[in-house]
C-alpha angles and dihedrals in degrees: 000000000000121000097254094052091047091054091052092050091048090049093050091048091049091049093051091051091051092049091048090051092049093048090050090052093051092050092050090049093049091049091050092050091049090052091050092050092048090051091048092049091048091050092048091049090050092049091047091052090049093049091047089064086075092058120112112271118263090233095030128140114264115213114242094243090054090048090055093046097051091041092058091047092050093050093051091045093051094048091048091055090065093038093224129139117249133192131215128191113265101256125160090199096064111132116255100257125191094261120075118259090245089065092058101073111219110193123193126207122028100359092047090051089056092049092044089057092049091045094050091053093042094050091048089056094042091053087062093049129094090260106047092147095071117106091245115207123191122194138182118222115206100227133122096227120097105247145133128180141171137207136202119284097040105300118149125176130186127184126234086236089063093045090052089062097046111108099191145358094266091061091051089048089056092051094047091043090055092054092044086054091057090053094045091049090047092229096156091038088061090051090048093051090051093047091048092051094048095047090047092054091051092045092053091050092050092048091051092053092048093047089052090054094246100099092134089062092062120087115262092248090056094049090047094074100032095104090058094061094100096050104067097083093054120100115257097214108132096270099100118124109243091237096046129110089246091059089051089052092050091051091048092050091046091053090049093052093046093048092050094046094049092050102039110010118206097306130257096275091052090050092051089048090051090050089053090050090050092052092048093050093047092052095044091052095044102254122143102257096205089067088076088060089049092055092049088054091050090053091047092052092050090052088233097120122165113264119237093019129120116264117282090241091060093043093051092048091052093048092049091049091052093050092048093044130021097015099037095100091057101049100090098091098033101097106112118123106154120182118253110266112264093237089055094048088053091058096055111094115241116254116261116250111282095021 
């Protein structure tokens, strides 16, 4: 081999060795960085788990003022999802909910007369419930669908579409009694406590990742709630500034509760328990309890059944069993089923064609 060729071969061999050395260095560096990142992620996860121990319990007790606050926020949120006006009775003793009073439309005249009638009946029933001390608020939502819902703290809403199908006061008493039952049994409060716990756990995890300087390594859903991590130990009592982190937390929790309720409802057992509460309230206030069954059948025939509820067949069987069993000794005086007053009927919007 001549000298020039030998020099080229030596140079190539030397170059390959240098490249191999460089590549080896890069791989070692990458491996070291990966190990550091893995250690940082593990440490952030551990810290997040530790911080999450301070979160409210999933089945914890919610103070009454917090129940009122989140209840008002849930009611406003639910009514806004259907973009329909609603009317509450003019009442200076309403709790200070997270929305401004201007957002709760208080109408005088005809609409207020309708709501005043619903509220009078509702409060009469609520006074016989296990939570008469709540500042019960009854509202009418101007919407053609058949619906009624409640929220923590004593909020009950019925639609004009539902009122248009009610044949007498006893049927309305059954509907309101059912929703009062949900409030008394704290069904949505339980959902709220679970939502609050779960969001807190995620927020603590996200905050730990960001504090460790590896926020980008956390999933987007974890980072989303990180800035709320310092808000969970603050009292939810209606005093939060609208622009504060606590107000953002309340809005986030409200959205979580509404999303869960719209997807899953309260669960079949909770619905049966609310039906039982309705029957008990009807009987204790003298209303004919079978009229609740009659209204459920009217709704079934109109194909406007309540979403996320047990089947009407199962509900009617359960109601019949209660009347023939546990409540049978108390039925004697429960026979009232007065017609709705004519002036109240005149205030209920007519059903749209096909409804």
